[in-house]
N, C-alpha and C positions, 0 to 999 in steps of 0.2 A: 504494500500500500504506500502511495506517495505521501511524503510528509507535507503537512499544511503549515506554511510559515506563520500565518496569523494565529493559528491554534497553538503552535509551539511558543510563540512570543507571548501570547496572553497567559499561557500556563506558567512560563518562567516568571512573568510579572506577578502572577498570583502568589508564587512561592516567595518572591521578594516582599510582597505585601504581608504575608503571614509572618515572615521574619521581623518585619517592621512592627507589626502588631505586638508580637511577643516582647520586643524591646520596649515599646511604649507602655505596655501593660505591666511588665515585670520590673523594668528598670526605672521608668519615669513615673509609674503609678498613674498613668493617664488612661481612663477607661471609656469616656464618652466619645471623644473624637476618634480614638483608635478603633472602636467598634464600627463607627461609620466608615472609616477607611477600609477595614477588613471586609465589611459587607459589600461595598461598592467595588473595591479592587479585585475581589475574587469573583464577583458576579460577571465581570467582563468576559473572562474565559469560559465560564459556565454557559453564558448565552451564545458565545461563538460556537462552542461544542454542540449545543442544542441546534443552532442554525445549520451547521454542517450536516446534521442528521435529520433535518427538517423534512416536512411532508410535501412542500411545494416551493417554487421559487418565491412566491409572495411571502410565505412563512419564513423563508431564508432571509429575505430582506428585512422583514419585521424584527427578527431576532438580532440581526446585525445593528439595526437602529437602536434597539434596547441596549446593546453592548456599547454603542457610541455614547448614549446618554450616561451610562454607568462610568464610562471613561471620563467624560466631562466632570461628573460628580467627584470621581477619584482625584482628578487634577485639582479641584477646589480644595479638598481635604488636605492634600499634600502641601499646597501653597499656604494654607492656614496653619498647618503644623510647623512649617518652616518659619513663617512670620512670627509665630508665638514661641519659637525657640524650643519646641518639643523635639524637633528633628534638627540635627546639625545640618548646616547649609550644604556641605559636600554630599552627604547622604540624600538629602532632599532633592538636590539638583539631578542626581543620577536617576532617582525615581521619577521625577517630573519629566526628564528627557525620554525615559522609556514610555511613560504614559502618553506624552505628546506623539511619539512615534506610532503607538497603537491607534491613537486618534486619527492621525494622517492616513494610515493604512485602511482603517475602517471607513473613513470618509471616501477614500478613493474607490474602494470596492462597492460601496453603496451607490455612489454616483454612476459608476460604470454599469451596474446592474439596473438601476432605474432608467438610464438612457436606453438600454437594450430592451427594457419592458415596454417602451412607448411604441 
């Protein structure tokens, strides 16, 4: 089976988010924002995985759109955690860059699929 780049990248990102959550919860004792980050950051890959195994092209696009929304939300939480100094700038920048990369890929896929559906 051919490897799916967006699926792999989103899974790797989810692993980074889980590690960041553990750091925030156990080291920084931050529980509210870290839960939001965990929920949205892991939802990206879950929705991509669901999209890939979707029932139709319409379902596929819809699940990718949900992933894109979750990516936007995750980006917000990462920027907030950096600004409030819960995350060190270097760590936050790496996560933000990965998140922005996922956002660009998802946006590109969605635009391409929507143009083909017309």
